[in-house]
C-alpha positions as CSV (number, residue, x, y, z in Angstrom):
1,M,-33.9,-11.8,-26.5
2,V,-33.7,-9.4,-23.5
3,G,-31.2,-10.4,-20.8
4,M,-32.2,-10.6,-17.2
5,A,-31.6,-7.6,-15.1
6,H,-28.6,-7.7,-12.7
7,P,-29.7,-8.6,-9.2
8,R,-27.7,-5.6,-7.9
9,P,-28.4,-2.8,-10.4
10,F,-26.2,0.2,-10.3
11,R,-27.3,3.5,-8.8
12,F,-25.5,6.6,-7.9
13,G,-25.7,9.4,-5.3
14,I,-24.0,12.7,-4.8
15,S,-22.6,13.8,-1.5
16,S,-22.2,17.5,-0.7
17,V,-21.0,19.2,2.4
18,A,-20.6,22.7,1.0
19,T,-22.4,25.9,2.3
20,P,-24.1,27.1,-0.8
21,S,-26.8,29.7,-1.3
22,A,-30.4,28.6,-1.3
23,G,-30.5,29.0,-5.0
24,A,-27.3,27.1,-5.6
25,W,-28.5,24.2,-3.4
26,R,-31.8,23.9,-5.2
27,D,-30.0,24.0,-8.6
28,L,-27.7,21.2,-7.4
29,A,-30.6,19.1,-6.4
30,R,-32.3,19.6,-9.7
31,K,-29.0,18.8,-11.5
32,C,-28.7,15.6,-9.7
33,E,-32.2,14.6,-10.6
34,D,-31.8,15.6,-14.3
35,L,-28.5,13.7,-14.6
36,G,-30.0,10.5,-13.3
37,F,-28.5,10.3,-9.8
38,S,-30.6,8.4,-7.3
39,T,-29.9,10.4,-4.2
40,L,-28.4,13.6,-2.8
41,L,-26.8,13.0,0.6
42,G,-25.4,15.2,3.3
43,A,-22.8,14.5,6.0
44,D,-23.0,15.4,9.7
45,H,-20.0,17.3,11.1
46,F,-19.5,20.5,13.0
47,N,-17.1,22.0,10.5
48,D,-18.0,24.5,7.7
49,Q,-21.0,22.8,6.1
50,I,-24.8,23.1,6.1
51,A,-26.9,21.0,8.5
52,P,-28.0,17.9,6.6
53,L,-31.7,17.6,7.6
54,P,-33.0,21.1,6.8
55,A,-30.9,21.1,3.6
56,L,-32.3,17.8,2.5
57,A,-35.9,19.0,3.1
58,M,-35.2,21.9,0.7
59,A,-33.6,19.6,-1.8
60,A,-36.7,17.4,-1.7
61,E,-39.0,20.3,-2.2
62,A,-37.0,21.4,-5.3
63,T,-37.3,18.0,-6.9
64,T,-39.9,15.3,-7.6
65,T,-38.1,11.9,-7.7
66,L,-34.7,12.5,-6.2
67,R,-34.1,10.7,-3.0
68,V,-32.5,12.5,-0.1
69,G,-30.3,11.0,2.6
70,T,-27.6,11.2,5.2
71,L,-24.1,9.9,4.8
72,V,-24.1,9.6,7.7
73,L,-25.6,11.1,10.9
74,G,-23.4,10.9,13.9
75,N,-25.3,9.0,16.6
76,D,-23.8,10.9,19.5
77,F,-24.9,14.3,18.3
78,K,-28.7,13.9,18.9
79,H,-30.9,11.8,21.2
80,P,-32.6,9.0,19.1
81,V,-36.1,10.3,20.2
82,M,-35.5,13.7,18.7
83,L,-33.7,12.3,15.7
84,A,-36.5,9.8,14.9
85,K,-39.0,12.6,15.0
86,E,-36.9,14.7,12.6
87,L,-36.3,11.8,10.2
88,A,-39.9,10.8,10.1
89,T,-40.9,14.4,9.4
90,L,-38.5,14.5,6.5
91,D,-39.8,11.3,5.1
92,V,-43.4,12.6,5.3
93,L,-42.5,16.0,3.8
94,S,-40.5,14.4,1.0
95,G,-43.2,12.0,0.0
96,G,-41.3,8.9,1.3
97,R,-37.9,9.8,-0.4
98,L,-35.6,9.6,2.7
99,E,-32.6,7.3,3.1
100,W,-31.7,7.0,6.7
101,G,-27.9,6.9,7.1
102,M,-26.3,6.4,10.5
103,G,-22.8,6.0,11.9
104,A,-21.3,5.8,15.4
105,G,-19.2,9.0,15.1
106,W,-15.6,8.9,14.3
107,L,-14.0,12.3,13.7
108,P,-12.1,13.5,16.8
109,S,-12.5,17.2,16.0
110,D,-16.3,16.9,16.1
111,Y,-16.0,15.9,19.8
112,E,-13.1,18.1,20.7
113,T,-14.7,21.3,19.4
114,S,-18.3,20.6,20.6
115,G,-17.3,19.3,24.1
116,I,-19.3,16.1,23.5
117,P,-17.3,13.3,25.2
118,M,-15.7,10.9,22.7
119,D,-16.0,7.6,24.4
120,V,-13.9,4.6,23.4
121,P,-15.1,2.8,20.2
122,G,-16.7,-0.1,22.1
123,V,-19.0,2.3,24.1
124,R,-19.8,4.4,21.0
125,V,-20.8,1.4,19.0
126,S,-22.9,-0.1,21.8
127,R,-24.7,3.2,22.2
128,F,-25.2,3.3,18.4
129,D,-26.7,-0.2,18.3
130,E,-29.2,0.8,21.1
131,S,-30.1,4.0,19.2
132,I,-31.0,2.0,16.1
133,T,-33.3,-0.2,18.2
134,V,-34.9,2.8,19.8
135,M,-35.6,4.6,16.5
136,K,-36.9,1.5,14.8
137,H,-39.4,1.0,17.6
138,L,-40.4,4.7,17.5
139,F,-41.1,4.4,13.7
140,G,-43.4,1.5,14.4
141,D,-47.0,1.5,15.7
142,G,-47.9,2.1,19.3
143,P,-45.9,3.4,22.2
144,T,-42.3,2.5,22.9
145,T,-40.8,1.4,26.2
146,F,-37.1,0.6,26.2
147,R,-34.6,0.0,29.0
148,G,-31.0,-0.1,27.8
149,E,-27.6,0.8,29.1
150,H,-27.6,4.1,27.3
151,Y,-31.2,5.0,26.6
152,Q,-34.5,4.7,28.6
153,I,-37.8,5.4,26.9
154,T,-41.1,5.2,28.6
155,K,-44.5,4.7,26.8
156,L,-43.5,7.2,24.0
157,N,-45.5,7.0,20.8
158,G,-43.1,8.4,18.1
159,T,-44.9,10.8,15.8
160,P,-45.2,11.4,13.0
161,K,-44.8,7.9,11.5
162,P,-42.6,7.8,8.3
163,L,-44.4,7.1,5.0
164,Q,-42.0,4.3,4.3
165,R,-42.9,1.2,6.3
166,P,-41.8,-0.1,8.6
167,Y,-39.1,2.7,8.3
168,P,-37.0,4.4,5.7
169,R,-34.2,2.3,4.2
170,L,-31.3,2.2,6.7
171,L,-27.7,2.7,5.6
172,I,-25.1,1.9,8.2
173,G,-21.6,3.0,7.4
174,G,-18.5,1.5,8.9
175,A,-15.0,0.0,8.3
176,G,-14.3,-2.2,11.3
177,D,-15.6,-5.8,12.0
178,R,-18.2,-4.8,14.7
179,M,-19.8,-2.0,12.7
180,L,-19.9,-4.0,9.5
181,G,-21.5,-6.9,11.5
182,I,-24.2,-4.6,12.8
183,A,-24.8,-3.2,9.4
184,A,-25.0,-6.6,7.9
185,R,-27.6,-7.7,10.4
186,R,-29.6,-4.5,10.8
187,A,-29.4,-2.3,7.7
188,A,-30.7,-2.4,4.1
189,I,-27.6,-0.7,2.8
190,V,-24.0,-1.4,4.0
191,G,-21.6,1.5,3.5
192,V,-18.1,0.1,3.4
193,A,-15.5,2.7,4.3
194,P,-11.7,2.3,3.8
195,A,-10.2,0.1,6.5
196,I,-7.8,1.9,8.9
197,S,-5.3,-0.9,8.3
198,T,-4.7,0.5,4.8
199,A,-3.1,3.7,6.1
200,A,0.6,4.2,5.5
201,I,1.2,4.5,9.3
202,W,0.9,0.7,9.6
203,G,4.2,0.3,7.8
204,A,5.1,-3.4,7.1
205,G,1.7,-4.4,8.6
206,R,-0.3,-2.3,6.1
207,E,-3.1,-4.0,4.2
208,M,-3.5,-3.2,0.5
209,P,-6.9,-1.6,-0.2
210,A,-8.3,-4.4,-2.4
211,V,-7.2,-7.1,0.1
212,A,-8.8,-5.1,3.0
213,A,-12.1,-4.8,1.0
214,D,-12.0,-8.6,0.4
215,R,-11.8,-9.1,4.2
216,Q,-14.5,-6.5,4.9
217,L,-17.0,-8.0,2.4
218,A,-16.3,-11.5,3.8
219,R,-17.3,-10.1,7.2
220,V,-20.5,-8.6,5.8
221,R,-21.4,-11.9,4.1
222,S,-20.7,-14.0,7.2
223,A,-22.7,-11.7,9.5
224,A,-25.6,-11.2,7.1
225,G,-26.2,-14.9,6.5
226,D,-29.4,-15.5,4.4
227,R,-30.2,-11.8,4.2
228,Y,-27.0,-10.9,2.3
229,A,-28.7,-11.3,-1.1
230,K,-31.0,-8.5,-0.3
231,L,-28.3,-6.1,1.0
232,E,-27.1,-3.2,-1.1
233,I,-23.4,-2.6,-0.8
234,S,-22.2,1.0,-1.1
235,M,-18.8,2.8,-1.4
236,V,-17.6,6.4,-1.8
237,P,-14.7,6.9,-4.2
238,T,-12.0,9.3,-2.9
239,A,-11.2,10.1,-6.5
240,L,-13.0,9.8,-9.9
241,I,-10.6,11.0,-12.6
242,V,-11.6,10.7,-16.3
243,T,-8.5,10.7,-18.4
244,D,-7.0,9.0,-21.5
245,R,-3.7,8.8,-19.7
246,P,-4.5,6.9,-16.5
247,G,-0.9,5.8,-15.9
248,E,0.2,9.3,-15.1
249,E,-2.6,9.8,-12.6
250,I,-2.0,6.4,-11.0
251,A,1.7,7.2,-10.7
252,R,0.9,10.6,-9.1
253,I,-1.5,9.0,-6.5
254,A,0.9,6.2,-5.9
255,D,3.5,8.7,-4.9
256,V,1.1,10.5,-2.5
257,T,-0.4,7.4,-0.9
258,E,2.8,5.4,-0.8
259,L,1.1,2.5,-2.6
260,P,2.4,0.5,-5.5
261,P,0.8,1.7,-8.8
262,D,-0.9,-1.7,-9.3
263,E,-2.5,-1.4,-5.9
264,V,-3.7,2.1,-6.7
265,A,-5.3,0.8,-9.9
266,A,-7.0,-2.1,-7.9
267,S,-8.2,0.1,-5.0
268,P,-12.0,0.1,-4.9
269,Y,-12.0,3.7,-3.9
270,L,-10.0,5.1,-6.8
271,L,-11.7,5.3,-10.2
272,I,-9.2,6.4,-12.8
273,G,-9.4,6.1,-16.6
274,S,-11.5,6.8,-19.6
275,V,-15.3,6.7,-19.3
276,D,-15.2,3.2,-20.8
277,G,-12.4,2.2,-18.5
278,I,-14.2,3.4,-15.4
279,I,-17.4,1.6,-16.5
280,D,-15.4,-1.6,-16.8
281,A,-13.8,-1.0,-13.4
282,L,-17.2,-0.5,-11.8
283,E,-18.5,-3.7,-13.3
284,E,-15.4,-5.5,-12.0
285,R,-15.9,-4.1,-8.5
286,R,-19.5,-5.2,-8.5
287,A,-18.4,-8.7,-9.6
288,R,-15.8,-8.9,-6.8
289,W,-17.4,-7.0,-4.0
290,D,-21.1,-6.7,-4.9
291,V,-20.8,-2.8,-4.8
292,S,-23.6,-1.4,-6.8
293,Y,-24.4,1.9,-5.0
294,W,-21.7,4.6,-5.5
295,T,-21.9,7.9,-3.8
296,I,-19.9,10.5,-5.7
297,P,-18.4,13.6,-4.0
298,V,-20.0,16.6,-5.6
299,S,-16.7,17.8,-7.0
300,F,-16.8,14.9,-9.4
301,I,-20.4,15.3,-10.6
302,D,-19.6,16.4,-14.1
303,E,-17.0,13.6,-14.6
304,A,-19.5,11.1,-13.3
305,A,-22.5,12.2,-15.5
306,P,-21.7,10.1,-18.6
307,I,-21.0,7.1,-16.4
308,V,-24.3,7.5,-14.6
309,A,-26.1,7.9,-18.0
310,R,-24.8,4.5,-19.1
311,L,-24.9,2.5,-15.9
312,A,-27.8,3.6,-13.7
313,G,-30.3,0.9,-13.4
314,R,-28.2,-1.7,-15.2
């Protein structure tokens, strides 16, 4: 008797922010596809990395089934009218393989070096929320007129239209209550980032990573309501270490992060152990937090390969 498929099957992406040659980038895209990764994703910062959208267009051209996406685009870096056009173009040229990842912007150096004003979080998040509304309308049929606090659009018919209707799957990444609430209500994929309250600077008021994730997922469930069952929950591990001596690695990371060893082992963002042990840990994290979509930093692609081979689609 064949068991029923899990309602949240595992899938895996690779994130890369390097500046490779054209040949190396194509090779990476093909490697991701051959190893069973679902997506290749690019970030959006002004440091030493390739620009995500042209790079993803090349990756899509080099592959046939690999999805391409952004993790995540900084909303403040482009006007939503221009960004909607570029995203729709990429969806068309990739044959409908785009994942549309968005964030409100968070890295101070992006703003400081570019001269883009870094408004307070409340303003950035409000502008982000409006931008999502504008782009969704532009992806739809007919002209868009929008009057908001941050954007004003007048009778603009966004073209081209994306192949995926009504628009590509939207991933919103965030850590705080407001961004997670917006993601729960407006996205198809919720990217849960480590809570700032887990940083050592909080001292006695510091949250342990697993407890913070419990709180964050409770926020997502509450904000999503009936649509929660259809959401995909995503995380990015900060470390994926395949080893037969996990205790040594856990102790080392505990020393660096100033966390108790048992909290390092329980952190959703630290995957340490044998292949079998990490598979068990991923299944435990899915049971506790519903996380089924893991984006692996490219430096861990080889370590992740046997895990992807056994878990993808399950």
